[in-house]
VOBA-1610 file (N, C-alpha, C; in pm, whole numbers, padded with zeros to 5 digits, always signed):
BEGIN
Met+02282+04386-02460Met+02162+04307-02451Met+02197+04179-02377Glu+02107+04131-02291Glu+02124+04026-02199Glu+02096+03890-02287Ser+02183+03793-02262Ser+02167+03668-02340Ser+02049+03588-02291Ser+01989+03503-02360Ser+01874+03422-02315Ser+01918+03325-02213Thr+02044+03283-02197Thr+02079+03196-02097Thr+02069+03253-01953Asn+02078+03379-01940Asn+02068+03446-01808Asn+01932+03468-01764Gln+01832+03447-01843Gln+01697+03469-01793Gln+01646+03353-01716Ser+01570+03383-01618Ser+01516+03268-01535Ser+01408+03198-01613Pro+01407+03070-01606Pro+01299+02989-01672Pro+01168+03037-01611Pro+01060+03027-01695Pro+00924+03065-01641Pro+00874+02952-01538Val+00808+03000-01442Val+00733+02922-01339Val+00832+02841-01242Ala+00927+02762-01302Ala+01006+02675-01222Ala+01077+02753-01112Asn+01153+02864-01145Asn+01221+02935-01039Asn+01124+03010-00944Asp+01018+03049-00989Asp+00913+03123-00906Asp+00875+03035-00792Phe+00870+02908-00813Phe+00821+02815-00709Phe+00931+02725-00636Ala+01053+02753-00660Ala+01162+02693-00599Ala+01157+02541-00610Trp+01141+02494-00736Trp+01133+02349-00757Trp+01266+02274-00715Pro+01387+02320-00759Pro+01498+02242-00720Pro+01523+02245-00568Glu+01493+02366-00502Glu+01531+02369-00354Glu+01442+02271-00279Gln+01324+02246-00302Gln+01244+02152-00231Gln+01292+02004-00262Thr+01329+01975-00384Thr+01376+01852-00417Thr+01508+01818-00337Glu+01595+01914-00333Glu+01714+01901-00264Glu+01698+01877-00108Val+01599+01955-00051Val+01572+01947+00087Val+01518+01807+00116Val+01426+01751+00038Val+01381+01618+00066Val+01480+01515+00045Ala+01573+01529-00055Ala+01681+01440-00078Ala+01776+01440+00051Ala+01798+01555+00108Ala+01870+01558+00228Ala+01809+01491+00348Leu+01678+01514+00359Leu+01595+01457+00469Leu+01596+01304+00454Leu+01581+01254+00322Leu+01586+01107+00302Leu+01729+01053+00340Ala+01824+01122+00306Ala+01964+01074+00342Ala+01983+01064+00493Ile+01931+01161+00563Ile+01934+01163+00700Ile+01860+01045+00762Asn+01747+01031+00702Asn+01658+00920+00763Asn+01723+00778+00739Glu+01797+00764+00637Glu+01881+00633+00608Glu+01983+00624+00708Trp+02054+00731+00738Trp+02171+00740+00825Trp+02124+00716+00975Ala+02003+00757+01009Ala+01959+00755+01146Ala+01920+00623+01190Thr+02015+00544+01241Thr+01974+00417+01296Thr+01905+00433+01427Glu+01852+00322+01483Glu+01781+00339+01603Glu+01864+00389+01721Glu+01990+00360+01729Glu+02071+00394+01823Glu+02104+00546+01805Arg+02122+00596+01690Arg+02149+00740+01660Arg+02013+00817+01696Arg+01900+00757+01675Arg+01774+00826+01715Arg+01763+00837+01863Gln+01807+00752+01940Gln+01808+00758+02083Gln+01906+00860+02126Glu+02018+00881+02066Glu+02122+00979+02104Glu+02071+01118+02059Met+01996+01128+01956Met+01964+01252+01907Met+01804+01255+01886Pro+01727+01282+01987Pro+01584+01274+01984Pro+01512+01373+01890Glu+01597+01475+01845Glu+01538+01572+01748Glu+01524+01506+01610Leu+01576+01396+01583Leu+01564+01323+01452Leu+01425+01281+01438Asp+01355+01314+01347Asp+01214+01278+01324Asp+01216+01160+01225Glu+01127+01067+01238Glu+01120+00955+01139Glu+01022+01004+01021Ile+01071+00982+00907Ile+00988+01024+00794Ile+00888+00922+00770Arg+00763+00971+00751Arg+00646+00878+00710Arg+00629+00891+00567Glu+00638+00781+00501Glu+00622+00774+00353Glu+00482+00713+00322Phe+00404+00779+00233Phe+00281+00731+00183Phe+00286+00710+00029Asn+00239+00594-00008Asn+00225+00559-00150Asn+00351+00561-00233Ile+00464+00540-00167Ile+00603+00540-00227Ile+00622+00404-00301Trp+00557+00297-00253Trp+00581+00170-00310Trp+00468+00134-00393Ala+00500+00053-00510Ala+00399+00012-00601Ala+00434-00134-00633Tyr+00341-00202-00689Tyr+00356-00346-00729Tyr+00319-00367-00881Asp+00412-00438-00947Asp+00390-00474-01089Asp+00340-00616-01087Val+00212-00640-01146Val+00150-00763-01136Val+00097-00810-01264Asp+00130-00937-01305Asp+00085-00992-01422Asp-00039-01080-01392Met-00156-01026-01390Met-00281-01084-01360Met-00322-01177-01482Pro-00413-01277-01459Pro-00458-01361-01566Pro-00518-01284-01677Asp-00597-01172-01647Asp-00659-01103-01741Asp-00586-00968-01786Gly-00462-00953-01747Gly-00392-00832-01790Gly-00287-00796-01687His-00212-00696-01729His-00097-00635-01650His-00152-00518-01565Leu-00118-00514-01433Leu-00153-00409-01343Leu-00033-00348-01281Val-00035-00218-01257Val+00051-00149-01155Val-00029-00096-01047Leu-00006-00146-00931Leu-00093-00108-00809Leu-00005-00036-00698Ile-00066+00070-00652Ile-00008+00146-00541Ile-00014+00042-00416Glu+00075+00053-00320Glu+00082-00046-00210Glu-00052-00080-00136Glu-00125+00031-00106Glu-00253+00007-00043Glu-00351-00065-00131Ala-00363-00032-00257Ala-00445-00109-00346Ala-00406-00245-00365Tyr-00281-00274-00365Tyr-00222-00404-00376Tyr-00278-00500-00260His-00250-00440-00141His-00281-00523-00014His-00443-00528-00007Ser-00515-00437-00052Ser-00662-00453-00063Ser-00702-00565-00152Leu-00633-00565-00266Leu-00669-00672-00364Leu-00633-00812-00311Val-00511-00823-00248Val-00473-00951-00191Val-00582-01001-00093Glu-00618-00909-00001Glu-00722-00933+00103Glu-00849-00983+00027His-00897-00911-00074His-01014-00941-00152His-01012-01086-00200Tyr-00900-01127-00263Tyr-00895-01255-00316Tyr-00882-01365-00211Glu-00824-01331-00092Glu-00810-01427+00020Glu-00952-01451+00073Gln-01035-01344+00084Gln-01172-01367+00130Gln-01257-01443+00027Gln-01230-01417-00099Gln-01300-01498-00198Gln-01271-01643-00193Leu-01142-01668-00169Leu-01101-01815-00174Leu-01166-01877-00041Lys-01169-01810+00070Lys-01236-01855+00193Lys-01385-01883+00164Ala-01446-01792+00102Ala-01584-01804+00082Ala-01619-01916-00022Leu-01527-01946-00099Leu-01548-02052-00215Leu-01497-02192-00173Gly-01453-02207-00047Gly-01408-02333+00005Gly-01257-02352+00032Thr-01203-02228+00083Thr-01069-02219+00124Thr-00964-02276+00016Gly-00983-02219-00099Gly-00873-02236-00198Gly-00848-02376-00256Lys-00950-02443-00269Lys-00931-02578-00341Lys-00896-02547-00492Arg-00790-02605-00528Arg-00737-02573-00664Arg-00831-02622-00771His-00868-02750-00752His-00956-02802-00867His-01071-02877-00794Met-01195-02840-00834Met-01312-02894-00767Met-01374-03006-00867Pro-01424-03115-00808Pro-01488-03215-00888Pro-01613-03149-00955Thr-01631-03195-01072Thr-01743-03136-01158Thr-01858-03237-01178His-01966-03223-01093His-02071-03321-01110His-02193-03260-01174Asn-02214-03131-01165Asn-02323-03063-01233Asn-02275-02923-01288Ala-02378-02858-01351Ala-02342-02728-01402Ala-02297-02622-01294Glu-02368-02629-01178Glu-02340-02534-01070Glu-02198-02565-01015Gln-02154-02683-01004Gln-02027-02718-00962Gln-01923-02679-01065Val-01954-02696-01187Val-01851-02657-01300Val-01829-02504-01290Ala-01941-02431-01277Ala-01925-02281-01259Ala-01849-02243-01137Thr-01873-02317-01023Thr-01801-02287-00898Thr-01655-02323-00912Gly-01629-02436-00973Gly-01491-02480-00998Gly-01415-02376-01087Asp-01486-02321-01195Asp-01419-02225-01285Asp-01385-02095-01201Leu-01482-02056-01113Leu-01459-01942-01032Leu-01350-01959-00935Val-01337-02080-00879Val-01233-02104-00778Val-01099-02095-00856Asn-01090-02156-00973Asn-00965-02160-01048Asn-00924-02017-01092Lys-01025-01927-01125Lys-00989-01790-01160Lys-00944-01709-01041Val-01011-01721-00939Val-00962-01662-00813Val-00824-01708-00771Thr-00803-01838-00769Thr-00680-01893-00736Thr-00562-01840-00815Ala-00590-01837-00954Ala-00488-01788-01044Ala-00460-01637-01014Ala-00565-01558-00985Ala-00536-01409-00954Ala-00464-01401-00823Ala-00500-01488-00719Ala-00429-01472-00595Ala-00279-01514-00611Glu-00261-01620-00699Glu-00119-01663-00718Glu-00043-01560-00791Ala-00105-01488-00884Ala-00040-01377-00958Ala+00003-01269-00865Leu-00075-01231-00770Leu-00049-01136-00671Leu+00075-01174-00580Asp+00077-01308-00557Asp+00203-01360-00472Asp+00326-01337-00554Tyr+00329-01326-00678Tyr+00450-01307-00750Tyr+00468-01167-00804Ala+00393-01074-00740Ala+00406-00935-00781Ala+00543-00876-00748Gln+00600-00787-00833Gln+00723-00728-00809Gln+00708-00593-00754Ala+00763-00575-00629Ala+00760-00445-00563Ala+00859-00351-00613Phe+00827-00222-00634Phe+00923-00123-00671Phe+00899+00010-00614Lys+00998+00090-00589Lys+00986+00224-00531Lys+00946+00320-00645Arg+00848+00391-00634Arg+00802+00489-00739Arg+00906+00597-00762Thr+00927+00633-00891Thr+01032+00742-00911Thr+00951+00879-00896Val+01021+00951-00808Val+00977+01094-00787Val+01068+01192-00856Phe+01010+01282-00937Phe+01083+01373-01021Phe+01110+01511-00951Ser+01016+01540-00870Ser+01039+01661-00778Ser+00948+01660-00657Trp+00977+01740-00552Trp+00913+01748-00436Trp+00859+01888-00408Trp+00741+01888-00358Trp+00675+02022-00329Trp+00619+02021-00189Thr+00642+02132-00118Thr+00582+02157+00013Thr+00431+02180-00006Val+00352+02110+00070Val+00207+02124+00062Val+00154+02143+00207Pro+00044+02207+00223Pro-00020+02211+00355Pro-00064+02068+00393Tyr-00088+02061+00528Tyr-00118+01923+00580Tyr-00252+01871+00522Trp-00361+01962+00514Trp-00482+01927+00466Trp-00475+01873+00325Leu-00393+01938+00233Leu-00381+01893+00103Leu-00297+01756+00090Ala-00206+01742+00179Ala-00129+01616+00186Ala-00215+01497+00210Gln-00312+01522+00315Gln-00407+01405+00350Gln-00497+01375+00230Lys-00536+01476+00149Lys-00621+01448+00028Lys-00538+01378-00075Leu-00404+01415-00097Leu-00317+01362-00199Leu-00298+01215-00160Ile-00275+01184-00032Ile-00257+01048+00010Ile-00378+00953-00027Lys-00500+01006-00011Lys-00621+00935-00047Lys-00626+00919-00197Lys-00566+01003-00275Lys-00571+00996-00419Lys-00448+00912-00476Gln-00375+00848-00380Gln-00258+00757-00409Gln-00134+00832-00459Glu-00126+00960-00422Glu-00007+01038-00448Glu+00103+01008-00352Val+00232+01030-00399Val+00334+01015-00304Val+00342+01119-00210Val+00350+01108-00083Val+00360+01211+00014Val+00457+01169+00127Leu+00545+01262+00170Leu+00629+01242+00295Leu+00585+01344+00393Ile+00592+01292+00526Ile+00549+01382+00635Ile+00657+01369+00740Ala+00731+01482+00772Ala+00834+01479+00871Ala+00864+01616+00911Tyr+00918+01633+01037Tyr+00957+01766+01084Tyr+00852+01871+01074Gly+00725+01835+01093Gly+00614+01932+01088Gly+00581+01978+00949Ser+00631+01917+00842Ser+00607+01956+00705Ser+00558+01839+00621Cys+00494+01866+00510Cys+00446+01767+00414Cys+00499+01794+00282Trp+00543+01698+00207Trp+00597+01711+00072Trp+00519+01618-00021Trp+00481+01678-00136Trp+00416+01591-00233Trp+00519+01560-00344Gly+00531+01430-00369Gly+00630+01380-00473Gly+00560+01363-00608Ile+00607+01430-00705Ile+00551+01432-00842Ile+00611+01315-00913Thr+00526+01223-00957Thr+00576+01096-01023Thr+00559+01099-01173Asp+00505+01206-01218Asp+00475+01223-01366Asp+00594+01308-01429Pro+00674+01239-01514Pro+00796+01321-01568Pro+00751+01430-01661Ala+00626+01425-01716Ala+00577+01531-01801Ala+00514+01650-01734Ala+00511+01643-01592Ala+00444+01749-01523Ala+00538+01876-01523Leu+00475+01979-01579Leu+00557+02107-01587Leu+00550+02182-01450His+00445+02160-01381His+00426+02232-01251His+00308+02147-01188Pro+00320+02136-01045Pro+00209+02063-00982Pro+00074+02121-01007Ala+00063+02251-01019Ala-00067+02318-01042Ala-00132+02267-01170Thr-00058+02209-01260Thr-00116+02159-01380Thr-00160+02007-01362Met-00135+01950-01254Met-00168+01806-01233Met-00330+01789-01218Pro-00382+01690-01287Pro-00527+01674-01280Pro-00578+01636-01138Val-00492+01571-01054Val-00532+01539-00921Val-00569+01662-00844Leu-00489+01772-00867Leu-00527+01895-00796Leu-00664+01953-00840Arg-00694+01943-00958Arg-00819+01999-01011Arg-00934+01908-00955Thr-00912+01782-00943Thr-01014+01687-00879Thr-01025+01722-00729Ile-00922+01744-00661Ile-00931+01784-00529Ile-01009+01927-00500Tyr-00970+02006-00578Tyr-01031+02137-00591Tyr-01182+02129-00615Gln-01222+02050-00704Gln-01366+02039-00727Gln-01432+01960-00608Glu-01369+01870-00553Glu-01430+01802-00430Glu-01447+01903-00317Val-01353+01984-00295Val-01358+02090-00192Val-01474+02188-00211Gln-01489+02222-00341Gln-01587+02316-00385Gln-01727+02260-00362Ile-01741+02123-00394Ile-01868+02063-00374Ile-01899+02047-00224Ala-01792+02007-00144Ala-01813+01987-00003Ala-01841+02116+00074Glu-01774+02221+00032Glu-01785+02355+00089Glu-01803+02469-00007Pro-01919+02478-00076Pro-01933+02576-00181Pro-01922+02717-00128Thr-01950+02753-00009Thr-01952+02886+00037Thr-01812+02917+00084Asn-01733+02825+00123Asn-01603+02839+00187Asn-01505+02790+00086Ser-01476+02862-00020Ser-01380+02813-00126Ser-01242+02822-00066Val-01154+02745-00115Val-01008+02740-00065Val-00952+02874-00084Ser-00904+02945+00015Ser-00849+03079+00006Ser-00710+03068-00043Asn-00668+03172-00098Asn-00532+03169-00168Asn-00420+03160-00062Asp-00439+03194+00056Asp-00333+03170+00153Asp-00321+03026+00200His-00412+02944+00170His-00414+02802+00212His-00393+02711+00086Ala-00403+02757-00033Ala-00397+02676-00145Ala-00267+02676-00220Tyr-00164+02739-00160Tyr-00036+02746-00227Tyr+00045+02618-00232Ile+00131+02610-00324Ile+00226+02506-00336Ile+00367+02582-00348Thr+00456+02540-00259Thr+00585+02614-00274Thr+00693+02521-00318
//
């Protein structure tokens, strides 16, 4: 009788989870090693493009936020525009009437939020596994603020949820699938293009 330790785990081996994670780890190590001088000597070295790998931990006046890099920069820009519209960031406005009191309160709130964003702590998101995905899916995952790497003609999706048993169980894939079904109801995603390896 065969022992239970010799049996392959369900799903994980079928989709080569460790192999993709090791490949991406090797590519990231090569990317760190590849200085500009080495890239000139070895033109076959591709530069890895990382999407949504950085996030920001922000203590806003009305609560704690964790923002993906693009969302963080959009929020910074939003508050800068609000400060300009309110009189270019005056910290305390004189209060002569009710309208000026309301405007002064708004300026103080916007200023406090902008200052909180200035003190945000950047951190690299933890990726627990990497999966090869087709380019079209990588682009949709990027828009959904998922971690994606693109290099050497391939795309990898970084799973940041430690509880994810398999990428197919991730809610973001269900959302993308539904969006594709709504956009192209007669042309559903075929099995040969919807796989994750």
